[in-house]
N, C-alpha and C positions, 0 to 999 in steps of 0.2 A: 546464522548461529549468533547468539548473543556473545558479547565480549566476556561476560562473567563465565559462561559455559566454556568458551574457548580456553580460558585460563585453566580450568580443570582438565580439559582434554589434553592440553599441552603438558600439564603435569604428568598425566598418565603416559603420554608418549615418552617423556623423559625417563620415567621409572622403568619403562619397558626397554628402550634402546637409545638412550641419549644421556643428557645431563640429569643425573638423579640427585635429589635432595638428600637421600638416605644412604649414600655409598654407591658402589658400582651398580649400574642398572642390571635388570634381569639378564638381558642378552650379553652385556659385558661379562657378567658372572659365568654364564653358560659358554660363551665363546672361548674362554681361557681353559676349558676342560677338554681332555681327550675323550674319545668314545669310551674307553675302558674306565677312566676315572668317573665319567658321568653315569655309567651303568653300575658302578660299585655300590653295594648295599652295606658295606662295612662302615656305617655311619652311626652316630649316636641315636638316630631316630629309626634306623633299620630299613630305610629305603633310600633310593638313589636320586641324584639330581635329574636324571632322565625321567624317573617316575613323576617327579614334580613338574618337569617340562611338559609331559603329556597331560597332566592335570590342568595346568595353566592353559594349554592349547584347547583342551576340551571345553572349558568354560567360555572362552572367546567364541568358539564354534557354536556353543549352545546359545549364546546371546545373538549371534548372527541369525540363526534359525528362528529364535523367538521374535526377532524384530522383522525380518524379511520374509519369513515363511519357511516351512520344513524342508523345502527343496533348495534353499538358497545357497547352502555351503557344500552340497554334495555329501558323500559319506565321510564320516570321521575316519582318518586313515590308521588309527591305532586301536588295539584292543585295550579295554579299560574296565575298571570295576564301577560300581554305582556312584562312586565319588569322583570319577574321572582319572584315577591313578591307573597306570598301566606299565608294563615292562616293554623294553625296546624289542622290536621284531628280530633284530640281530645287532650284535655289538661290533660295528665296523665304523671306520671313519666316514664312509659314504652315508650310512644310515644316520649317524649323528649330524652330519651336515644337512641331510634331508629334514631331520627333526627341527633344526634351527631355522631352516628356510621356511618350513611350514608354519612355525611360530610367527615369523615375520609376516608371512602372507595372511594368516588368519588375524593377526593384530591389525593390519591395515583394513581388512574387511570389517572387523568389529568397530573400529573407530569410524569408518564411513557409515556403518549402520546406526551408530549412536547419533551421528549428525542428522541422518534421515529421520530417526525417531523424534528428535526435537523435544524441548522442554514442555510443550503443550500436552504431550502424552505421558509425562512423568507420573501423573496421578492414576493412570490406567493400571489395572492389575496385569502383572506379567504372567504368561501361561505357566502352569505347573508350580510356580513359586508362591502363589497366593500373597503377593506383596506388590506395592506400587513399583512401576518401572524405575521411578526416581531413586527409591531405596536400593534396588538391585544394581542400578548404574553406579551409585555411590560406592557400593561394595566392590564392583568390578574395577573401578578406577584405582582402587588401592590394592587389588589382588596381586599385581606384579611386584610391587614394593614389598609386600609381606613375604612372598615366596623367594624373592632375591635375597632378603635377609635370612630367611630360613635356610636356604642352600648354603650361604656363607657361614652359618653358625651350626650346622649339623654334623660337622666333622668330615666333610669331603676332603680327601687328601689334597694338599697343596693350596687349599683356600684358607684354612684356619686350623691351627693345632689346638688340642685340648689344653686348657689351662691347668697348670700344676697347682695343687692346693698347699 
């Protein structure tokens, strides 16, 4: 892998579960939530941090399959809508821990798949997205940072209180 590409992949790893440039990483944000708090939809946006976690996991899963083949990542373990958002199967500490463990597992898988893809294929069209892999990869590398900030700012109890005007 080229040194320049490695820089971007390191950035994505940091935004996911390490030193984030933009505040707490996605996993640092999710790890501080209880299952009940993560599942709560009493937010300014009307959905939960858990919904967002399923969405983020789905797109990592989608990329693994797009790069390695449809059988590469098994079945997606969560029910979801066409945009990848879904509700938790049950709201328990165990189910929440499993969600976060799956996120870490699928993140490792997608980062390995991106290395396998290599920049020489970035101009090829990504299946079903009708855009070059390079553009889709650029989107994916920023996806965790976007959703970490979204979760921190959508009114999840304990993360940030609504500003008084």
